[in-house]
FILORO-503636 format. One record per atom (N, C-alpha, C): x, y, z; residue in one letter. Coordinates in steps of 0.1 Angstrom, whole numbers, padded with zeros to 4 digits, always signed. Layout:
XYZA ...
This chain:
+0078+0041+0386M +0077+0040+0371M +0091+0037+0365M +0101+0042+0370K +0113+0040+0365K +0118+0027+0364K +0114+0019+0375N +0119+0005+0377N +0110-0004+0366N +0099+0001+0363L +0089-0007+0354L +0095-0006+0339L +0100+0006+0336I +0106+0009+0323I +0119+0001+0321I +0127+0000+0331L +0141-0005+0331L +0138-0022+0329L +0129-0027+0335T +0125-0041+0335T +0120-0045+0322T +0111-0037+0315L +0109-0040+0301L +0119-0039+0291L +0129-0029+0292V +0140-0028+0283V +0149-0042+0285V +0152-0046+0297L +0160-0058+0300L +0153-0069+0294L +0140-0070+0295S +0134-0083+0291S +0135-0085+0274S +0135-0073+0268V +0136-0072+0253V +0152-0076+0249V +0161-0070+0257V +0176-0071+0255V +0181-0085+0257V +0177-0091+0271T +0181-0103+0274T +0181-0114+0264T +0170-0116+0257P +0170-0127+0247P +0177-0125+0235P +0181-0112+0231L +0191-0111+0222L +0206-0115+0225L +0208-0112+0238V +0222-0115+0243V +0223-0129+0244V +0212-0137+0248S +0212-0151+0249S +0214-0158+0237S +0206-0152+0226I +0209-0158+0212I +0222-0155+0206I +0228-0145+0210A +0242-0141+0204A +0253-0150+0211A +0250-0154+0222S +0260-0163+0230S +0259-0177+0224S +0248-0181+0220D +0247-0195+0214D +0252-0196+0200D +0257-0185+0193T +0259-0184+0178T +0271-0191+0177T +0272-0201+0166V +0283-0208+0162V +0288-0202+0148V +0301-0200+0146E +0305-0195+0134E +0308-0207+0124E +0302-0208+0113L +0301-0217+0104L +0311-0213+0091L +0319-0223+0086I +0326-0219+0075I +0317-0222+0062I +0315-0211+0055P +0305-0212+0044P +0312-0220+0032P +0305-0226+0024S +0309-0232+0013S +0300-0230+0002S +0300-0233-0010K +0291-0231-0021K +0290-0242-0029K +0277-0245-0032I +0274-0257-0042I +0269-0251-0054I +0275-0252-0066T +0270-0247-0078T +0268-0256-0088T +0259-0253-0098G +0258-0262-0109G +0249-0256-0120G +0245-0264-0130S +0235-0261-0139S +0226-0271-0142S +0214-0269-0147L +0205-0279-0150L +0197-0277-0164L +0194-0286-0171S +0187-0285-0183S +0175-0293-0184S +0165-0290-0191L +0153-0298-0193L +0154-0303-0209L +0150-0315-0211S +0151-0321-0224S +0143-0314-0235S +0130-0310-0231S +0121-0304-0241S +0116-0292-0235S +0122-0285-0227E +0117-0271-0223E +0130-0261-0219E +0126-0248-0220V +0137-0239-0215V +0133-0235-0203V +0144-0235-0193L +0141-0234-0179L +0142-0219-0177L +0132-0213-0170R +0129-0200-0167R +0137-0195-0155R +0133-0203-0144N +0140-0199-0130N +0136-0211-0121N +0140-0211-0109G +0137-0221-0100G +0142-0218-0085G +0140-0228-0076S +0145-0227-0063S +0153-0241-0059S +0163-0239-0050I +0169-0251-0046I +0169-0251-0030I +0166-0263-0026Y +0165-0265-0011Y +0176-0276-0007Y +0185-0273+0000A +0196-0281+0005A +0195-0286+0020A +0195-0299+0024Y +0195-0302+0037Y +0206-0312+0041Y +0211-0310+0053A +0221-0318+0057A +0217-0333+0060A +0223-0342+0057T +0218-0357+0058T +0218-0360+0073T +0225-0353+0081D +0225-0356+0095D +0214-0348+0103D +0206-0339+0095G +0195-0333+0100G +0199-0320+0108G +0213-0316+0106S +0217-0305+0116S +0215-0290+0108S +0210-0290+0095G +0208-0277+0090G +0202-0277+0075G +0198-0267+0071S +0192-0266+0057S +0195-0252+0051S +0193-0250+0039A +0195-0237+0032A +0186-0238+0019A +0183-0225+0015N +0176-0224+0002N +0179-0212-0005N +0178-0212-0019A +0180-0201-0027A +0172-0202-0039A +0169-0190-0044S +0163-0189-0059S +0174-0187-0069S +0170-0191-0082F +0179-0187-0093F +0171-0184-0105F +0178-0178-0115T +0172-0173-0128T +0180-0181-0139T +0172-0188-0149G +0181-0194-0159G +0183-0209-0154G +0195-0214-0158S +0198-0228-0156S +0210-0230-0145S +0216-0219-0141T +0227-0219-0132T +0222-0217-0119T +0226-0226-0108Y +0221-0225-0095Y +0235-0223-0087Y +0233-0217-0075S +0244-0215-0065S +0237-0214-0052S +0242-0221-0042I +0237-0221-0028I +0248-0222-0018I +0247-0212-0007L +0258-0213+0004L +0253-0223+0013L +0261-0232+0018V +0259-0241+0030V +0271-0241+0038V +0269-0246+0052P +0280-0247+0061P +0288-0258+0056P +0301-0256+0056A +0312-0268+0052A +0313-0277+0062A +0318-0290+0057G +0320-0300+0066G +0308-0310+0068G +0299-0309+0058K +0286-0316+0061K +0284-0323+0047K +0274-0333+0047T +0269-0340+0034T +0256-0336+0033T +0252-0330+0020W +0240-0325+0016W +0232-0332+0006W +0218-0331+0007K +0209-0336-0004K +0203-0324-0009K +0199-0325-0022L +0194-0312-0028L +0179-0316-0034L +0171-0306-0033N +0157-0307-0040N +0156-0294-0048N +0150-0295-0060F +0147-0284-0069F +0134-0283-0073F +0129-0271-0073T +0117-0268-0080T +0120-0259-0091T +0116-0264-0103L +0119-0258-0117L +0107-0252-0124L +0108-0241-0130Y +0098-0234-0136Y +0103-0233-0151Y +0097-0239-0160P +0101-0239-0173P +0093-0227-0181P +0098-0222-0192E +0092-0211-0199E +0079-0218-0204E +0068-0210-0204V +0054-0214-0209V +0051-0205-0219V +0045-0209-0231P +0041-0199-0240P +0030-0191-0235P +0030-0178-0239A +0020-0168-0231A +0005-0173-0235A +0003-0178-0247A -0011-0182-0251A -0015-0195-0242A -0006-0203-0236S -0013-0214-0231S -0018-0210-0216S -0015-0199-0210G -0021-0194-0199G -0019-0202-0186G -0009-0212-0186T -0007-0220-0174T +0008-0219-0171T +0009-0220-0157D +0022-0219-0152D +0026-0233-0144D +0033-0241-0150G +0035-0254-0144G +0050-0254-0137G +0053-0264-0129Y +0065-0266-0124Y +0070-0280-0123Y +0082-0284-0121I +0087-0297-0120I +0096-0297-0106I +0091-0308-0099S +0099-0310-0087S +0110-0322-0089S +0122-0319-0085V +0133-0328-0087V +0140-0330-0073V +0142-0342-0069N +0150-0347-0057N +0160-0355-0061N +0172-0348-0060L +0186-0356-0063L +0188-0368-0053L +0190-0379-0059P +0195-0390-0049P +0207-0390-0046P +0216-0381-0051T +0229-0381-0049T +0233-0373-0036T +0241-0376-0027E +0247-0370-0015E +0258-0362-0020E +0260-0349-0016I +0272-0340-0019I +0279-0336-0008I +0292-0343-0005S +0299-0338+0005S +0307-0327+0004S +0306-0315+0013V +0312-0304+0013V +0323-0302+0023V +0336-0302+0019G +0347-0302+0028G +0349-0287+0034G +0357-0288+0045S +0358-0274+0051S +0373-0270+0047S +0374-0257+0046D +0387-0251+0042D +0394-0246+0055D +0397-0255+0065E +0403-0249+0077E +0418-0249+0076E 
């Protein structure tokens, strides 16, 4: 019975060790900005950033019109936003706006 318990513990710990050995330290960088809508007040939103080379992605939520997202440095990123404008309580609807920025943002590394 002791061998059976030891085997079960090792099978749970081994994947954690293997994952830890494959971890790469990335230098974080921050993309920040602000958004506005021409005819609406922005309540909140979310931002999704993806590396143009397909090597990573990140997402974050924000309140108001100012956003900030941490991404690994040394890559070029594209941004997608989902924006939720203020809606009058009487309307009873909650709409959103999806925005894909055509601009690529290069984030340098601070090595």
